[in-house]
N, C-alpha and C positions, 0 to 999 in steps of 0.2 A: 641397392644399387641403384644409380644412376641409367638416364637412360644411351648415355654414351658409352656405357659397360654393358650393358644390358645387347645395343647392340653389334658391338663385337662378339657378346659371346653367341647372340644366333647368327653373325655370320660365322665363325670359324665354326660351329656345327655342322651349317651348309657344306663348307667346302667337306668338315671329315664325313661327313657321309654322303658326300659326293663320289672322294675320293675311297671310300670304300667297295666302289659298285663295281671301278674300274680294273679288270683282270692283271696281275703282277706279270711287266713281264721281263723285269729286268731279275737277273742269278742274280746271287750274295755273292763272294768270292770263293767261301765252301764250293756252291752250287757249280761254278763253275770248273774247281779244279775236279770235285767229281765225274762230271760231266768228262774233262777231259784222259779221263782215267781210264773210263770205262769206253770212247772211243778208241784208246789206245790195246786198253784188249780187245775188247771187241775184234780190232785188223787182227792181233795174234793170232784168235784162239778162227778167223776166217784163214788164216794163212796156213795151221796148223789139220784144222779140218775138211778145204775145201784149196788148200793151197795155194804157194807165193802169187803165182801168175793170174789168180784170180781176186787175190785180196788187194793186189795194186791195181788191178779195172775195177775194183769198189770205192764210191768215196764214203763215207763214213760222219754222219753228223747225231751229235746229242743234245740234247735237252732234254735235263731236269729227269734222268734219264731215259727217256721216249728217245726210241735208237732210227735214224731215218737210213738208209742205205741205196744209192743211186751209182749209176754208171751203165756201164753195158760188158754183158758175159757170152759168152757162146752159146750158153744151154739157156731151158727152164730149171733142170738141175743142178746147176751152179747154181743160180738166184734161189731154190729152194735153199740146198745147202749151206749156204751164204747164210737165209735168215733163222736156220735151225741154231749155227753157229752162235750167234748173233744170241739167239733168246738162250744159249746156254752158258751167257756169260751173268756171274754176280749180281745182281747190281741195276739190271736191263731192266728198265717198266714193263715195254712193248717195241716194236719190233715195226718201223714203216715199210716194208720195199718196197723198194721205186724203180728198181735195175731194171735192167732192160736186151732185152735178147738183139745179136747180132743179127744182123740179116743179109743174106746174102743176092747179088744181086750178079 
């Protein structure tokens, strides 16, 4: 192997080593589709278990099966019931409940 080929090989190996240490943040088309489907199923399950009004007040984001709930509801019970409803959906890996309780002033 000549010097030029050796340097090229070393550079390629160095880049590959660096790239493998970076966490993968992009989703494949299949992952994106699965997450979109899970989001719809979670929204439906919350509407069924807690009510359509509560479901409309909660935003749902899904990333690789991890569901994040945000928004404002009237009580801690509604927030807890929404989380439990989300956990019931097949394919949900975990739920991060960031739903806040409305305050009355």
